C-alpha positions in Angstrom: 27.5 -75.1 53.0 29.7 -72.3 51.6 28.9 -70.2 48.6 31.3 -69.7 45.7 32.3 -66.2 46.9 33.3 -67.6 50.4 35.4 -70.4 48.7 37.1 -68.0 46.3 37.9 -65.6 49.1 39.5 -68.4 51.2 41.5 -69.5 48.1 42.6 -65.9 47.5 43.8 -65.5 51.2 45.8 -68.7 51.1 47.5 -68.0 47.8 48.2 -64.4 48.6 50.5 -65.9 51.3 51.8 -68.6 48.9 52.8 -65.8 46.4 55.5 -64.8 48.9 56.8 -68.4 49.3 55.3 -71.9 49.1 57.7 -73.3 51.6 56.1 -75.1 54.5 52.5 -74.4 53.3 51.7 -77.8 51.7 52.1 -81.5 52.6 54.2 -82.2 49.5 57.5 -80.8 48.0 57.2 -77.3 46.6 59.6 -74.8 45.0 62.6 -76.2 43.1 62.5 -79.5 45.0 58.8 -79.9 44.0 59.5 -79.2 40.3 62.3 -81.8 40.3 60.2 -84.4 42.1 57.4 -83.9 39.5 59.8 -84.7 36.6 60.2 -81.2 35.0 63.1 -81.0 32.6 66.1 -80.6 34.9 67.9 -78.2 32.7 64.9 -75.9 32.7 64.5 -76.1 36.5 68.2 -75.5 37.1 68.1 -72.5 34.7 65.3 -70.7 36.6 66.0 -68.0 39.1 65.2 -68.9 42.7 62.6 -66.1 42.8 60.6 -67.8 40.0 60.6 -71.2 41.8 60.0 -70.1 45.4 56.1 -70.0 45.0 55.8 -73.1 42.8 53.3 -75.5 44.4 52.2 -77.6 41.4 50.8 -81.1 42.0 52.0 -82.6 38.7 53.7 -81.9 35.4 51.2 -80.9 32.6 54.1 -80.9 30.1 54.5 -84.7 30.6 51.1 -85.2 28.8 52.2 -84.0 25.4 54.6 -81.7 23.7 54.1 -78.0 23.0 55.0 -76.9 19.5 56.7 -73.8 18.3 54.1 -71.2 17.5 51.4 -72.6 19.8 49.1 -70.3 21.7 49.0 -71.5 25.3 46.7 -70.6 28.2 47.8 -71.4 31.8 44.6 -71.6 33.9 45.7 -70.7 37.5 49.2 -69.6 36.4 50.2 -68.8 40.0 53.7 -67.3 40.2 54.3 -68.2 36.6 56.7 -71.2 36.6 54.5 -73.2 34.1 53.8 -70.1 32.1 57.6 -69.5 31.7 58.2 -73.1 30.9 55.6 -73.0 28.2 57.0 -69.8 26.7 60.4 -71.5 26.3 58.7 -74.4 24.5 56.6 -72.3 22.1 59.3 -69.8 21.2 59.1 -66.3 19.9 56.4 -67.2 17.4 54.1 -68.6 20.1 52.2 -66.8 22.7 51.5 -67.7 26.4 48.7 -66.3 28.5 47.9 -66.9 32.1 45.0 -66.2 34.4 44.9 -66.4 38.2 42.3 -65.6 40.8 44.7 -64.1 43.3 46.1 -60.5 42.8 49.3 -61.4 44.7 50.0 -64.3 42.3 49.3 -62.2 39.2 51.7 -59.5 40.5 54.3 -62.2 41.3 53.9 -63.8 37.9 54.3 -60.4 36.2 57.6 -59.9 38.1 58.8 -63.4 37.3 58.1 -63.2 33.5 59.9 -59.9 33.4 62.8 -61.5 35.3 62.9 -64.4 32.8 62.9 -61.9 29.9 59.7 -63.1 28.2 57.9 -61.5 25.3 54.6 -62.4 23.7 52.8 -63.1 27.0 49.7 -61.8 28.8 48.7 -62.3 32.4 45.2 -61.4 33.7 43.4 -61.5 37.0 40.5 -63.9 36.3 38.5 -66.9 37.5 38.5 -70.2 35.6 34.7 -69.9 35.6 34.9 -66.7 33.5 37.9 -66.8 31.2 38.4 -63.4 29.6 39.2 -64.6 26.1 37.2 -65.2 22.9 36.1 -68.7 21.7 38.6 -71.1 20.2 41.7 -69.0 20.8 44.2 -71.5 22.3 46.0 -74.5 20.9 46.9 -75.9 24.3 45.5 -75.1 27.8 47.5 -76.2 30.8 46.6 -76.2 34.5 48.4 -77.4 37.6 46.6 -78.0 40.9 43.9 -75.4 40.3 40.6 -76.9 39.3 40.3 -78.7 42.6 40.0 -75.2 44.1 37.1 -74.2 41.9 33.7 -74.1 43.6 32.0 -74.7 40.2 34.1 -77.2 38.3 31.5 -77.8 35.6 31.5 -74.1 34.7 35.3 -74.0 34.7 35.6 -77.0 32.4 33.0 -75.4 30.0 35.0 -72.2 29.9 38.2 -74.1 29.2 36.5 -76.0 26.4 35.0 -72.7 25.0 38.4 -71.0 24.6 40.2 -74.1 23.3 40.3 -74.3 19.5 38.9 -77.5 17.8 41.5 -80.2 18.0 43.4 -78.4 20.8 44.6 -80.1 23.9 43.9 -79.6 27.6 46.8 -80.8 29.7 46.3 -80.6 33.4 47.5 -82.1 36.7 45.3 -82.0 39.7 44.2 -83.5 43.0 41.2 -85.8 43.0 39.2 -87.2 45.9 38.9 -91.0 46.0 36.6 -91.2 49.1 34.2 -89.0 51.0 36.0 -86.5 53.2 35.6 -86.6 57.0 33.0 -84.1 58.3 35.5 -81.8 59.9 37.3 -81.5 56.6 34.2 -81.3 54.3 32.8 -78.6 56.5 36.0 -76.5 56.6 36.3 -73.5 54.4 40.1 -73.6 54.9 40.2 -77.1 53.4 39.1 -75.7 50.0 42.5 -74.0 49.6 44.7 -76.8 50.8 
């Protein structure tokens, strides 16, 4: 078996490449086509610069699970290149705040460029693992995540951290991939499969 460091290193390598572009790297639609297929607000998608959408590789639409309110404090766990972070910012407005964490330095750099391109204020992006979220207890009204927790080698630790930083009565809205059956041996024993 692989240890957590091996898995995280594999995920970092894959998503460093995805930070340049998600095109052709997944078996599902990515970029603008992926966001449209997942039911994101068409006017929001059409209003985003191509640079912001080119690395989008979400597996669902966390905003379909409940509305964000003006003034909410939102954390995006695994913010990637920043598409969901930017979408959240437009929903919470100037009185809200959005924060993002990502495991991959290339994605953090891309997210920083994208939020600047989108003209955001009241945001913060940090290089961090979902298993060690660098925020105080009970800080966020809503936590979102999109296709990230399946990449975590210690899901229980990640969920405990998410719960820790979520305020009482807050919401965790996430989309992810789940396994319905055992994986074939060649996939289960593949380090690269952790990042697909």
